[in-house]
Phi, psi and omega in degrees: 000140186288141181289152178295120179266130189232132177248145186239128175241108191201128185275339179282101189295320183292324179291312188294317183293323182297312182293325181291325180293315179297321178299309180289342176263014181239123183305132173099002181222152176214125175284109186276321186199157169234144182223131187275344178227164173286332176293321183291315181297329182285335181284321190254322187295324179305336185257007180260176184236042180289141181267327178230142179240119169270132187228127171279142183273332179266087184248148175293145176083224180292152182288168179298317184297318179290326174297327175288322180294320177288319180299320186292333176291338181254354181210128178258010187255325183285149174253137185245130180235127177286135178230100196208173176262348185287130174240002185280147194298323182302311182287334176298306184285336177284329177287317183292321182293332180288338182125006173287138182261333180226162186212100186240142182275145184291341176284357175297137175301146184303324182297323179288330175295317177298322179294320177298319177302308180307313176300315180302315182290329182277002174106005183263186186227071187296136179217142175293160189297322186288331178286315179304322182288328175290325175297314185296322183291330175305310187275350182298121183080009184275003174150170185293147175286127178283335169280176184240113175297328182293343176279358184273146179283170180299318179289331175291321175300320181292315181296326182291324172302316179292322177295322179295336179275356178086020180279141179283169176298326176298317183289325175301310181305315184291320182288323187269352187064038178232175180276163176295323180300322174293318176304313185284338173289320179294323179297317177299323176295322174297312178304319182295314188291326183273349182062046176231175183227012176210160171308315186288325173300309187300314177298319188290318176297326181291319185289336188261005186297000000 
């Protein structure tokens, strides 16, 4: 299987280089390119074949959110994940509206960042637990859930509870003694039954039950 090609938009050179080294040193991943500014990325990335683009929000020149918005207008193939230190709600929703599908904090351990990239490619919407909670709080009480919690199996309810607590797929798999593949299949089933498309939406509906 071909490795997942990842591009990085990050003005902290040491962080970008460290992340690139981790990607290239991990089977299944390849760092396609690094860009210190949004402007550089806009010039080069539309012509590359990156599957995932990791974007910092605090960039010199145009912001990370604006960079995501412009890149999405030029390419419908790449998936965008924010990788930043910012946890405030304004930046979170600005990024999601711009087209980011994931939002992970820089303090996340490298192994979990790689897992988040894999989850993104698999169709998920990875978020650090602190970010997922803020998204859930935003949606909490915003209206009745259209999906039905009651349709979930006991195993799916247990996994949804773990998701709402901010646990990663690997952590859930380890705690429940099942494979990550099995966990992700259950998550897909949960999404279908609750009529949602991301971890944050599923968590919000669970908390509103």
